[in-house]
N, C-alpha and C positions, 0 to 999 in steps of 0.2 A: 504494499500499499504506500501511496507517495501523496504527499500534500504540499502544493506549492507556497512558496514563502515570498517570491518575488514575481508580480504579475507579468504576463504576456512573454516571459522567456522559454517556455515550454521545457524547462529543465527537469522536469518531473517525470518525462518520457523520453529522456536520452541516454546514453551509455555514458556519460561524462558526468562527474559530480565532486564536490569538493567538501572534505571533512575539514573541520576547523577545531584545533585543540588551542583555545582560549587561554588556557594556564600558561602553556608554554609560548603562545603567540606564534603557532606554526599552522600553515594550511596544506593539505595534502591533495593533489589532483590525482583523480582515480578514474580509470576506464575500463569498464568489464560490459561486453555485450550480456553477459548473465545477470545483470544488476538491474534490468529493467523491470518495473513494477507490472503485475497483470492488473492492477486497478490503481487509478488515479483521482482523487476528488478535486475537483475544480470549483 
């Protein structure tokens, strides 16, 4: 399941995503075709 946080980007239905570690102030860019959600609530 995915819920968009930024309107109009379609990020909830792509294979690209960013994980943010706010404590360490780091961002990790991830790309995986297996991580596309089956359901996205818009």
